LUMBA-942009 format. One line per 5 residues: for each residue x, y, z of C-alpha. Coordinates in pm, 1 decimal, always signed. Last residue first. Layout:
% LUMBA-942009
X Y Z; ...
//
This chain:
% LUMBA-942009
+1145.6 -3769.8 -433.5; +1408.2 -3895.7 -193.0; +1294.8 -4146.8 +65.9; +1312.7 -4111.7 +444.8; +1015.6 -3876.8 +477.3
+800.0 -4130.9 +297.9; +722.4 -4077.8 -67.1; +362.0 -4017.0 -173.0; +299.2 -4233.7 -476.5; +95.5 -4045.5 -733.3
-272.5 -4130.0 -780.6; -340.5 -3764.6 -867.2; -608.3 -3728.3 -602.9; -401.6 -3913.5 -340.3; -81.2 -3721.1 -407.5
-281.8 -3398.9 -393.8; -390.8 -3217.8 -705.6; -272.3 -2865.1 -777.9; -576.5 -2640.6 -817.9; -672.0 -2494.3 -481.0
-338.6 -2474.5 -303.0; -147.2 -2341.1 -601.2; -435.4 -2117.9 -709.1; -408.7 -1901.9 -397.2; -36.1 -1853.1 -452.8
-91.5 -1747.0 -815.0; -343.0 -1481.9 -710.7; -103.0 -1359.3 -446.6; +166.5 -1332.4 -716.0; -58.4 -1129.0 -945.6
-148.4 -898.4 -658.9; +221.3 -840.7 -593.7; +284.2 -736.5 -952.8; +7.0 -478.0 -924.3; +143.3 -359.9 -589.7
+473.3 -272.6 -754.9; +294.9 -44.7 -1001.3; +71.0 +117.1 -738.8; +135.3 +474.1 -861.5; +491.1 +447.8 -723.6
+779.1 +481.8 -965.6; +1078.7 +336.0 -783.0; +1146.2 +0.2 -945.9; +1477.1 -184.3 -900.5; +1302.8 -510.2 -999.4
+1279.0 -675.4 -657.3; +967.0 -887.7 -625.3; +753.2 -1021.1 -338.7; +916.7 -794.8 -81.0; +951.8 -949.5 +268.3
+753.8 -767.0 +534.9; +814.5 -761.5 +910.1; +657.0 -417.5 +944.3; +971.3 -267.1 +1097.4; +1184.1 -442.3 +836.1
+969.0 -307.1 +555.6; +1005.6 +44.8 +694.7; +1383.2 +20.6 +711.7; +1397.3 -140.3 +366.9; +1217.2 +158.8 +215.3
+1466.3 +406.2 +358.4; +1669.7 +486.1 +50.4; +1500.2 +419.3 -280.6; +1484.0 +121.1 -517.0; +1146.5 +12.3 -387.0
+1133.7 -352.1 -282.2; +816.1 -499.1 -422.8; +453.4 -580.0 -358.8; +498.9 -590.3 +18.1; +223.1 -795.3 +177.1
+5.5 -681.2 +465.3; -270.7 -853.4 +663.1; -57.9 -961.7 +960.3; +89.7 -612.3 +997.7; -253.9 -470.5 +1082.6
-270.8 -692.9 +1392.0; -101.9 -429.9 +1612.8; -375.1 -165.7 +1565.2; -357.0 +211.8 +1507.9; +22.9 +206.7 +1476.4
-4.0 -35.9 +1184.9; -192.9 +227.4 +986.1; +107.8 +462.7 +1001.6; +339.1 +186.5 +879.2; +89.8 +116.0 +601.7
+97.3 +484.4 +504.1; +478.3 +483.1 +505.8; +463.1 +168.6 +292.7; +234.3 +338.0 +43.2; +480.0 +624.0 +5.0
+793.1 +407.4 -28.8; +657.4 +135.3 -255.6; +333.9 -56.9 -311.3; +146.5 -238.1 -35.6; -45.1 -553.7 -119.6
-340.3 -574.9 +117.8; -522.7 -895.9 +207.4; -897.0 -866.4 +283.3; -1024.3 -962.8 +627.9; -1293.7 -692.0 +638.9
-1131.5 -503.3 +928.4; -790.4 -548.7 +766.9; -918.9 -399.4 +440.8; -1067.6 -105.4 +630.4; -739.8 -30.8 +809.7
-539.1 -51.8 +487.0; -776.7 +172.2 +292.7; -765.3 +426.4 +576.0; -384.4 +427.3 +563.8; -408.6 +488.1 +188.5
-639.1 +784.8 +244.8; -408.3 +927.9 +509.0; -118.6 +909.1 +263.2; -337.0 +1064.9 -7.8; -419.5 +1356.0 +221.7
-60.1 +1406.4 +326.8; +140.8 +1373.1 +644.7; +359.4 +1590.6 +869.1; +135.6 +1736.6 +1139.8; -202.4 +1577.5 +1077.4
-63.8 +1234.4 +996.5; +162.2 +1232.1 +1303.0; -122.8 +1346.1 +1528.5; -344.9 +1066.4 +1399.7; -60.8 +819.3 +1456.4
-30.8 +911.9 +1826.5; +261.8 +737.3 +1998.4; +517.9 +906.0 +1773.3; +382.7 +1250.7 +1880.1; +461.7 +1503.9 +1608.9
+695.8 +1788.3 +1713.1; +561.6 +2031.1 +1449.2; +844.6 +2281.0 +1405.1; +1128.1 +2039.7 +1486.2; +987.9 +1759.4 +1271.6
+926.5 +1992.6 +978.9; +1274.1 +2141.8 +1016.8; +1431.3 +1797.3 +1000.2; +1227.2 +1720.0 +688.2; +1335.6 +2046.2 +523.5
+1698.9 +1983.9 +618.4; +1691.0 +1643.3 +450.5; +1536.5 +1802.9 +140.8; +1815.5 +2062.9 +129.2; +2075.8 +1788.2 +139.4
+1895.4 +1612.2 -148.3; +1879.6 +1935.7 -348.2; +2258.1 +1974.8 -324.0; +2323.8 +1611.3 -413.5; +2098.8 +1612.9 -720.4
+1731.0 +1521.3 -697.6; +1602.0 +1241.5 -919.2; +1231.1 +1161.0 -882.9; +1260.8 +1103.0 -508.2; +1623.4 +1153.4 -408.5
+1577.0 +988.7 -71.4; +1513.7 +1093.7 +287.6; +1513.7 +790.5 +515.2; +1844.1 +754.3 +697.7; +1911.7 +1130.4 +679.3
+1579.5 +1177.4 +857.2; +1737.0 +1042.7 +1179.3; +1535.7 +748.2 +1301.0; +1262.2 +711.2 +1561.4; +1083.4 +452.5 +1347.4
+748.4 +631.5 +1380.9; +890.7 +982.9 +1357.2; +1142.2 +918.7 +1078.8; +883.4 +717.2 +887.3; +628.9 +998.3 +896.3
+891.5 +1254.8 +793.0; +1010.4 +1038.2 +505.6; +650.9 +1000.5 +384.2; +604.8 +1375.9 +418.3; +904.2 +1427.4 +184.5
+835.6 +1135.4 -49.9; +509.1 +1313.7 -130.6; +666.8 +1595.5 -329.0; +451.8 +1546.2 -637.7; +157.4 +1328.9 -545.9
+32.3 +1003.7 -692.6; -15.2 +695.3 -480.0; -88.7 +323.4 -495.0; -237.6 +45.5 -283.9; -321.4 -308.1 -395.2
-630.1 -486.0 -263.9; -728.6 -852.8 -266.1; -1058.3 -1042.4 -292.7; -1285.8 -758.6 -404.1; -1636.1 -753.7 -543.8
-1812.9 -431.6 -639.1; -1939.8 -392.5 -282.0; -1581.3 -419.2 -160.8; -1486.8 -123.0 -378.0; -1742.3 +95.6 -200.7
-1611.7 -32.7 +134.3; -1257.9 +60.5 +34.9; -1362.7 +411.2 -64.9; -1541.4 +455.0 +267.2; -1237.2 +349.2 +472.4
-1006.5 +575.6 +270.5; -1245.3 +863.7 +329.0; -1231.6 +779.8 +698.9; -854.5 +819.0 +702.9; -865.1 +1148.5 +514.0
-1146.5 +1276.3 +737.1; -945.6 +1194.2 +1048.0; -655.2 +1395.8 +912.8; -888.9 +1677.7 +811.6; -1026.2 +1700.7 +1165.2
-676.2 +1689.6 +1313.4; -593.6 +1988.4 +1095.5; -356.0 +1969.5 +802.9; +11.0 +1969.7 +708.2; +105.5 +2129.9 +1038.9
+353.5 +2419.5 +1041.8; +629.5 +2591.9 +845.5; +832.8 +2295.3 +716.0; +505.4 +2105.6 +676.8; +391.5 +2340.6 +398.6
+10.6 +2311.3 +398.4; -165.1 +2022.4 +232.1; -320.1 +2011.2 -113.1; -628.6 +2176.0 -256.3; -853.0 +2049.0 +23.6
-1053.6 +1738.4 +117.1; -1097.4 +1609.1 -236.8; -1305.2 +1291.7 -265.0; -1348.3 +1292.2 -642.9; -1353.4 +930.4 -754.4
-1220.5 +809.6 -1089.2; -1281.7 +455.1 -1216.0; -1039.0 +315.8 -1469.7; -1136.7 +37.5 -1708.8; -1398.3 +195.9 -1936.9
-1138.3 +337.3 -2174.7; -1314.6 +673.3 -2159.4; -1285.5 +692.1 -1784.9; -1568.6 +610.7 -1544.0; -1664.5 +911.8 -1340.3
-1633.8 +1112.7 -1022.3; -1626.8 +1479.0 -1119.8; -1350.7 +1601.0 -1345.3; -1017.9 +1746.5 -1230.7; -904.5 +2105.8 -1198.1
-592.7 +2147.2 -988.3; -449.1 +2129.7 -639.2; -509.9 +1759.7 -580.7; -637.2 +1668.2 -235.5; -785.4 +1319.9 -206.6
-854.3 +1268.7 -576.0; -908.9 +893.6 -600.0; -802.7 +666.8 -887.0; -963.3 +321.7 -907.7; -797.1 +53.3 -1116.1
-935.2 -292.7 -1190.7; -694.4 -582.5 -1179.0; -630.3 -826.5 -1462.7; -253.6 -856.7 -1414.1; -161.2 -686.8 -1743.9
-445.9 -436.2 -1730.3; -326.7 -334.5 -1385.3; +25.0 -306.1 -1527.8; -61.3 -85.7 -1824.2; -286.5 +146.1 -1627.2
-24.3 +177.7 -1353.7; +237.1 +276.9 -1611.9; +22.2 +562.1 -1739.4; -181.2 +587.6 -2060.2; -532.9 +490.3 -1957.5
-667.6 +835.7 -2034.3; -787.8 +859.1 -1673.9; -439.3 +780.0 -1548.3; -304.9 +1055.5 -1774.2; -546.6 +1299.3 -1613.0
-407.4 +1194.5 -1275.2; -61.6 +1261.9 -1416.1; -150.2 +1616.9 -1514.2; -300.9 +1688.8 -1173.1; +13.0 +1571.7 -995.8
+233.8 +1746.5 -1253.4; +97.1 +2079.3 -1130.6; +320.7 +2044.6 -823.7; +637.6 +2121.6 -1018.1; +881.7 +1833.8 -1077.6
+1237.0 +1794.1 -949.3; +1102.1 +1775.7 -594.5; +1202.4 +1911.6 -253.6; +1225.2 +2274.0 -370.0; +1076.6 +2430.1 -57.1
+750.0 +2519.5 -234.8; +699.9 +2142.4 -272.3; +616.2 +2152.4 +99.7; +259.3 +2252.1 +16.4; +181.5 +1898.4 -90.3
-60.6 +1767.6 -351.6; -283.7 +1461.9 -342.9; -366.0 +1138.6 -526.1; -476.6 +795.6 -402.2; -435.3 +494.5 -630.4
-663.7 +201.2 -555.4; -553.6 -124.8 -715.2; -811.8 -400.1 -746.6; -821.6 -778.6 -774.5; -1118.5 -1011.5 -803.2
-975.8 -1359.4 -858.3; -792.1 -1421.7 -531.0; -996.5 -1712.7 -398.9; -910.8 -1854.5 -56.3; -873.6 -2229.9 -3.7
-834.0 -2279.5 +372.9; -1091.9 -2008.6 +454.1; -1064.1 -1741.2 +724.0; -966.3 -1469.9 +478.2; -648.8 -1358.6 +653.5
-546.3 -1698.3 +783.6; -605.6 -1862.3 +446.0; -404.1 -1587.8 +278.5; -125.5 -1670.3 +524.6; -123.9 -2031.6 +409.9
-116.1 -1937.2 +43.0; +166.2 -1690.6 +97.2; +377.8 -1950.7 +277.2; +319.0 -2200.0 -1.8; +412.3 -1943.4 -266.5
+734.4 -1870.0 -74.8; +892.1 -2193.6 -181.3; +720.8 -2382.9 -459.3; +916.8 -2695.5 -361.5; +781.1 -2690.8 -5.3
+706.8 -3063.9 -7.5; +809.5 -3222.2 -334.8; +504.6 -3206.8 -560.2; +172.7 -3389.9 -553.5; +21.1 -3159.2 -294.2
-16.4 -3307.7 +55.9; +192.9 -3048.1 +241.5; -6.6 -2767.9 +76.8; -333.5 -2916.9 +201.2; -199.8 -2965.4 +554.1
-81.3 -2603.5 +553.4; -425.0 -2485.2 +442.4; -586.0 -2674.4 +729.6; -343.7 -2518.7 +977.1; -401.5 -2171.5 +832.0
-779.5 -2208.3 +852.2; -749.2 -2308.4 +1217.9; -511.0 -2019.0 +1284.7; -754.2 -1751.8 +1164.2; -537.8 -1438.2 +1171.6
-594.7 -1189.5 +1449.7; -866.5 -922.3 +1463.0; -951.4 -581.7 +1322.7; -1311.1 -482.9 +1398.5; -1213.1 -227.1 +1663.6
-1013.6 -31.0 +1407.1; -1318.2 +4.9 +1182.3; -1537.1 +121.3 +1469.5; -1281.5 +384.8 +1569.6; -1255.8 +518.8 +1214.9
-1633.4 +528.6 +1160.0
//
């Protein structure tokens, strides 16, 4: 399944982009006056293969998993908070619930490897959050001592992400936002980024949920130890995931690959989701073309990953929560960009004089 999905990923549709650009240039407004919204609309045309793409059916998929490396004191919160927060998602009381409701996106929460008791796959009581139990194991192993998971489990995580995406596609999906929940998951995300960007971990390891200076230095050392112990191959993304990744990170990477294969735009959330997108981009070079950055995460290292992916954040609100909160805002902006091209009348349609290039508007 993974190999077939990767093989289906292709380039943007340049003919659709050219037609979309002509449409945007003819709108009854000063050319380019809506700035980045025009650029987004044109790229959406290239992704979907249609000059006037619809972005009405929006979804955020939040992948959850635990991490054995939390035993090294890399997080302010104990690992049981992962399970507790997933339960909060199902109650509809978390930030991601609020923001997906706000932008009109459905929310799907997936247990990829939570070390705790969670219900079977179900619809939540509020009827707006779907929960899927796809648990591979009760969290990863401690990456500072050895591999996070086996190669088989790494492939399974990626393919689970592919399957979850395809299930969502059957429900109707124009654009996808990614999210995460996992205490300690900035540590494997930092390790993944350090390997793939070939950077010193000190450039990427951040305070997560609020580590003090001492704990931050210890976290840097933990990531360095994980890289030394496991020696992940930067040219083999499956090896990187298996050695220093996480189940939810693999799941998100699988979502990204499947979305690209089906020509669906992906709005990536913050630090963890971006590390997963970076990982996915190493499976196929065209993955980058389908990605949008929902926001700039207010943590060290996020800009380095965005730069590598060639992504410009859609908003910058000093957020650093995760869950898919930044992706929710990004989906709203993509929806707006698609409506600009489709609903604003052209000069001809509106019977408005189209100024020549020499005249001021």
